[in-house]
N, C-alpha and C positions, 0 to 999 in steps of 0.2 A: 361636586365635581372635583376632578383632580387639580385643575388649573384655576380654581376659584380665587386663590391668593393673588395671582397675577392680574386677574380682572379687577379685583378690589383696589390694587395699587394704581392701576391705570385710571379707574373711576375717581379715586381721590386726587390724583394729579390733575385731571381735567377739571374737577371741582375747584381746586385751588387756582388754576389758571383762569377759569371763568369768573371767579370772585375778584381776582386781581384785575382782570380786564374790565369788569363792571365798575370797579372803583376808580380806575384810571383810563377812561375811554379816549381822551384827547391825544395822548402820545401815540396810541395805536392808529388812530385815524390819520394823524399827520404823517406818521411813518409810512403807512400804506399808500397815501397819496404821493409822497415823495418818491417812493420806490417805483410806483406806476409811472410817474412823470419822467423819472430817470431812464427807465427802460423804454418808454415811448419816445423820448428824445433820441435814443440810440438808433431807432429805426430811420431817422433822418439820414444817417450815414450809410445805410445799406444801399448797395447797388442792385438794381433789378435787371434781369436779363429777359429780353422779349424776343430775341431771335430764335425761331423754332428749331433751326438746325443746331444751334449751340446748346439748346435745352435737351434735345432728344437724341442727338447723334454723338457718339464718343469722340473725343478729341483726336485720337489716332485712327479713326475709321478709314477704311480703304476708299470709300466714296469721297471723302474730303481730299485725300492726297491725289486721287485721279482728277477731281475737279480742278485742283490747283495746277496740275500738269496741263490740262486742256486750256485753262485760262492763260497760262504762260506761253504755250506754244501755238495757240490758235486764238489770238486776241480778236475781239469783235468791236466794231464801231457802231453802236446802236443809235447814234444821234442822227444818222441819215439813212441807214438801211436796216431798220428794225424788223425783226421777225421773232415772234414769241417762241417759236420752236427752237431757236438758237440760244435761248436763255440758259445760262448755267447756274443761276441763282434765282430765288423766288422774287427778289426785288420788293418793291412796296406798291403793289397795285391798289387802285381805288375802285371800289364798287359802289354803285348807287342802286338801291332797291326801291322801286316805285310801286305804290299801291293805289287803288282807286279811292276817292273820297266817299263815294256812295257804295253801300254794301250791295253786292249783286251786279254792279256795273262791270262790263267787260273791259279789261285793261287794254285790250287790243282794238277797242273801238276807236272811231275817228276822233271823237272829242278828247278821249284820254291821250291818244297819240299826239294830238296837237298840243296839249298841255305839256307832255313830256318833251316835245320838240322845243317849246318855248323855254322850258327849264334847261335843256341842253344848250341852247343858244346863250342863255344867261351865264352858264358856267364857262362857255368858250369866250364870252365877252369880258371876263374878269381881267383886269390889268393892275399891275402893282409896280412899285419902284424899290429897287435895292441898290444902295450905294450910288445913287444918282443915275442908274440905268433903268429904263422902263422895260418890263417884261409882260408878255401876254401868254395866253394858253398856247398859241401856235409856236411860240419860242421854246416851250418846254416839253411839248408832247413827243412821244416816240414816233418816228417817221419812217415810212417806206415809200420810195418813189416820190419824195417831197410832200407826202400827205400824212396827216396824223392817223395813227392806227388806234382805233377804239373798238374794243370787243362789244358786239351787240348793237352797234349804231346802225346796222343795216335795217333793223326794224323801223327806224324812223323815216326811212325813204318812202314808206307807204302812207305816211300821215298826210 
C-alpha cells in the first residue's frame, strides 16, 4: 500500500503508549478520576432552565412583547375572580392522575369515585404554617365567585 509507512508509525506509537500505560497505571487512573471529579463538580454551578417558554420561544419573539403589553395594560387579579381563559401565562398547574387498584375495575364506578373523593378531601384538608401564619387549601386556591376553581372536580359530584 502507498500509505503503509504512516500506518506503521501510528501502530508503533500506540504500542509505545500502551506499554507505558501498562507499566504506570496508577497515575493514569488517578488523573482520570480527578478530571472526571473536576468536570462533575462543575455541573453544580450550572443553571437549569425549566420554563417552557424560555426554552422554545426566542427572546425577542412577537408573542412575548404582545403578552407584556397585555399584562401591562390589562392587569388581572386572579385571587378573587379567577378564570382560566384569561390566563396570559401557563402558570404552575398541578394535575393528579388516578388509576384503579384492580385491573379491569371501572374508574368511574361508585367505589372508585368514593376513594377519589376521600383523596380529594385529604388534599383540601392540608394545613401548614409559614412565618407564624396558618394557611389552608382554601387560602391559596384560585377563586371565582369566592369558590375554588378546580378542573375536573365536577366528576366527584356523582360519587
